[in-house]
C-alpha positions as CSV (number, residue, x, y, z in Angstrom):
1,M,0.0,0.0,-0.1
2,R,2.6,2.3,0.8
3,L,4.4,1.5,-2.1
4,R,1.4,2.2,-4.1
5,H,1.0,5.4,-2.3
6,S,4.7,6.7,-3.1
7,A,4.3,5.9,-6.5
8,L,1.1,8.0,-7.1
9,V,3.0,10.6,-5.6
10,V,6.0,10.4,-8.1
11,I,3.6,10.0,-10.7
12,G,1.9,13.5,-9.7
13,L,5.3,15.1,-9.2
14,L,6.4,14.1,-12.8
15,V,3.2,15.4,-14.2
16,M,3.7,18.5,-12.2
17,G,7.4,19.1,-13.5
18,L,6.2,18.5,-16.8
19,A,4.0,21.4,-16.6
20,A,6.1,23.5,-14.4
21,T,5.9,27.4,-14.9
22,T,8.8,29.1,-16.5
23,W,9.7,32.7,-15.5
24,G,11.7,35.0,-17.8
25,T,14.6,34.2,-19.8
26,S,16.4,32.2,-16.9
27,H,14.1,29.3,-17.5
28,L,13.3,29.0,-13.8
29,N,10.9,26.7,-12.7
30,L,8.9,25.9,-9.8
31,T,7.8,22.1,-9.0
32,K,5.9,21.3,-5.8
33,S,5.2,18.5,-3.6
34,K,3.1,18.0,-0.5
35,S,5.9,19.7,1.9
36,N,8.6,21.0,-0.5
37,R,9.1,23.6,-3.1
38,L,11.8,23.3,-5.5
39,I,12.9,26.3,-7.7
40,Y,15.7,25.4,-10.5
41,A,17.1,26.1,-13.7
42,S,15.7,23.9,-16.5
43,T,19.2,23.9,-18.1
44,A,20.6,22.1,-14.7
45,V,17.8,20.1,-13.6
46,T,15.0,18.2,-15.2
47,P,11.3,17.8,-14.2
48,L,11.8,14.3,-13.7
49,Q,15.2,15.1,-11.5
50,A,13.0,17.5,-9.5
51,A,10.1,15.6,-8.9
52,S,12.5,12.6,-7.6
53,I,14.5,15.1,-5.6
54,L,11.4,16.2,-4.2
55,A,9.9,12.5,-3.6
56,D,12.9,11.8,-1.5
57,L,13.0,15.0,0.5
58,D,9.3,14.4,1.3
59,S,10.3,10.7,2.4
60,A,13.0,12.5,4.7
61,G,10.8,14.5,6.5
62,R,11.4,17.4,8.1
63,Q,14.9,18.6,8.8
64,D,17.2,21.5,9.8
65,D,18.7,23.9,6.8
66,A,22.0,22.4,7.1
67,K,20.8,18.9,7.0
68,T,18.5,19.8,4.0
69,T,21.3,21.2,2.3
70,Q,23.2,18.4,2.6
71,L,20.8,15.8,1.4
72,V,19.8,18.1,-1.5
73,Q,23.4,17.7,-2.2
74,Q,23.4,14.1,-2.2
75,L,20.0,13.9,-4.1
76,L,21.6,15.7,-6.9
77,A,24.3,13.5,-7.4
78,K,21.8,10.5,-6.7
79,H,19.2,11.4,-9.4
80,G,22.1,11.9,-12.1
81,V,22.3,16.1,-12.2
82,R,25.6,16.9,-13.7
83,A,28.6,17.8,-11.0
84,G,29.0,21.6,-10.9
85,T,25.9,22.6,-12.7
86,V,24.0,23.5,-9.3
87,K,26.1,26.5,-8.2
88,K,24.5,27.5,-5.2
89,I,21.5,25.6,-2.9
90,I,19.6,28.2,-0.8
91,V,16.9,26.3,1.8
92,Q,14.5,28.8,2.9
93,P,13.3,28.8,6.4
94,W,10.4,26.7,7.0
95,N,6.9,28.0,6.7
96,S,5.0,27.3,9.3
97,A,1.6,29.1,7.6
98,K,1.9,27.1,4.7
99,N,3.9,24.2,6.0
100,T,5.9,24.3,3.4
101,R,9.8,24.5,2.7
102,T,11.3,26.4,-0.7
103,I,14.8,25.3,-1.8
104,I,16.6,27.1,-4.6
105,L,19.1,25.6,-7.1
106,L,21.0,27.7,-9.0
107,S,23.0,27.3,-12.1
108,D,23.6,31.1,-12.6
109,L,24.4,33.3,-9.6
110,A,22.9,36.1,-11.6
111,D,19.6,34.5,-11.4
112,E,19.2,34.2,-7.3
113,P,17.4,37.7,-6.9
114,Q,14.6,36.5,-9.7
115,A,14.9,33.2,-7.9
116,L,14.2,34.6,-4.4
117,A,11.3,36.8,-5.6
118,V,9.5,33.8,-7.4
119,S,9.9,32.2,-3.9
120,D,8.5,35.0,-2.4
121,P,5.5,36.4,-4.3
122,G,5.0,38.8,-2.1
123,A,8.5,40.5,-2.4
124,P,8.3,43.5,-4.6
125,E,11.0,41.9,-7.3
126,S,8.4,39.4,-8.2
127,K,6.0,41.9,-9.5
128,P,6.3,43.7,-12.9
129,K,8.2,46.9,-12.9
130,T,6.2,49.6,-14.5
131,G,7.9,52.6,-16.6
132,K,7.2,56.3,-16.8
């Protein structure tokens, strides 16, 4: 039963990964699971890899930021993400109100402001800029 549930979760994540939203020209994707959100560059991580990483993160349960970062590093290698393509891992604090955690995988450090804005829709950087 648990294996069936896990398989359904992975399939659901794959479907969500394939339909991930792309922002701007940096091709940042957002894939969600029950308790984790993963923002990543489509040039570094495939939707299938993202879904698999999220499934493993969900299985590991809630951990502190340092342990989560270490686990993500291990999962990148486990799921075939080429070494060196992810330049920075940002693990944001647990959002108790939404019961979620956002993890950002940067392949280009210049994408960090945009990734942070995407991770917090209320941030000023996530709103379209208007010119005069």
